[in-house]
Each structure stands twice: as C-alpha cells, then as structure tokens.
C-alpha positions as CSV (number, residue, x, y, z in Angstrom):
1,M,-14.8,3.0,-17.2
2,K,-11.4,3.7,-16.3
3,Q,-9.2,0.7,-15.7
4,C,-5.6,0.2,-13.9
5,T,-2.6,0.1,-16.2
6,H,-0.3,-1.3,-14.6
7,A,-1.6,-4.1,-12.9
8,G,-0.2,-6.1,-15.6
9,A,3.1,-5.2,-14.7
10,L,3.1,-6.5,-10.8
11,P,5.5,-8.8,-9.8
12,H,4.0,-12.6,-9.3
13,P,3.9,-14.2,-6.9
14,E,3.4,-11.2,-4.7
15,P,6.2,-9.8,-2.9
16,T,6.5,-11.1,0.8
17,P,5.5,-7.8,3.3
18,Q,8.7,-6.8,4.8
19,S,6.8,-5.9,8.4
20,A,3.6,-6.7,9.9
21,T,3.1,-3.2,10.8
22,C,3.7,0.6,9.6
23,L,7.6,0.9,10.8
24,E,7.1,5.0,10.3
25,C,4.3,4.8,12.7
26,L,6.1,3.1,15.4
27,E,9.4,5.1,15.2
28,A,7.0,8.3,14.9
29,G,5.1,6.9,18.0
30,T,1.7,6.7,16.1
31,D,-0.8,4.4,15.7
32,P,-1.9,3.1,12.1
33,V,-5.8,2.8,11.5
34,Q,-5.5,0.4,9.0
35,L,-2.3,-0.9,6.9
36,R,-1.5,-1.4,3.2
37,M,0.8,-3.3,1.7
38,C,3.1,-2.1,-1.8
39,L,2.0,-4.6,-4.2
40,E,5.5,-3.8,-6.5
41,C,8.5,-4.3,-2.9
42,G,6.0,-5.6,-0.1
43,H,6.8,-1.9,1.9
44,V,4.0,-1.9,4.5
45,G,2.4,1.6,5.6
46,C,-0.5,3.0,7.0
47,C,-3.6,4.0,5.5
48,D,-4.6,7.5,4.4
49,S,-7.4,7.9,7.6
50,S,-4.0,7.2,9.6
51,P,-2.2,10.5,11.0
52,L,0.9,10.3,8.4
53,R,-0.2,8.7,5.4
54,H,3.1,6.3,5.0
55,A,1.4,3.9,2.4
56,T,0.9,7.4,0.4
57,T,4.2,8.8,1.0
58,H,5.5,5.4,0.2
59,H,3.9,5.5,-3.6
60,H,4.9,9.1,-3.7
61,N,8.8,8.3,-2.7
62,S,9.1,5.2,-4.8
63,G,6.7,5.4,-7.6
64,H,5.2,2.0,-7.2
65,P,1.7,2.3,-7.9
66,V,-0.3,-0.3,-7.0
67,M,-1.2,-1.0,-3.0
68,R,-3.5,-3.6,-1.4
69,T,-5.1,-3.9,1.9
70,F,-3.0,-5.5,4.8
71,E,-6.2,-6.0,6.5
72,R,-7.6,-9.8,7.6
73,G,-10.9,-10.4,5.9
74,E,-10.2,-7.9,2.9
75,N,-9.4,-7.8,0.0
76,W,-9.0,-5.2,-2.7
77,R,-5.8,-2.9,-4.4
78,W,-5.8,0.3,-4.9
79,C,-4.0,2.4,-8.3
80,F,-2.2,5.3,-7.0
81,V,-1.7,6.4,-10.7
82,D,-4.9,5.7,-11.9
83,H,-7.2,6.4,-9.2
84,V,-9.1,2.8,-9.2
85,L,-9.7,-0.3,-7.4
86,V,-8.0,-3.2,-9.1
C-alpha cells in the first residue's frame, strides 16, 4: 500500500488558515465548490471540482505537498506528490 512520504515533515501545530475562503476565487468572481488548506503554509484554495482549482495551483506553484479539507464535518488529508490520502 502506497504511503505519504511527506506527512512526517509537516509543521506541528498545523498553520493558521490564511483566509476563510479562496481569495483567488473572490478576485476572479467565481465560487469555490469546496475548500482545501495547505498544511505547509495555511493557504486556502478551492478544490479540483471548482472551476479554477486554486488548491492544486498552489501546490504546483509552491511545491507544498499536503493539504487537508477545509470543510466542516470532514477530516482528511491529501498528498499531491504521492497521490494518496494521509
């Protein structure tokens, strides 16, 4: 079973969210479908079901490997590099 090789290097405690929503969506005039938070820096971006996929774009631009859901009632993490739930 494939595992994330990045989870052990994440900051503890996790970073404070930089915003309450996807600021890039607000600037673009689009609505995020769901939100994700970068566990390296706290950037909040929209998911891949959103029109502009800002969480994935943040990963590509920053190289930060792991994000978590930023939705109430959900508790999961995703590693972009290893393509696995953490």
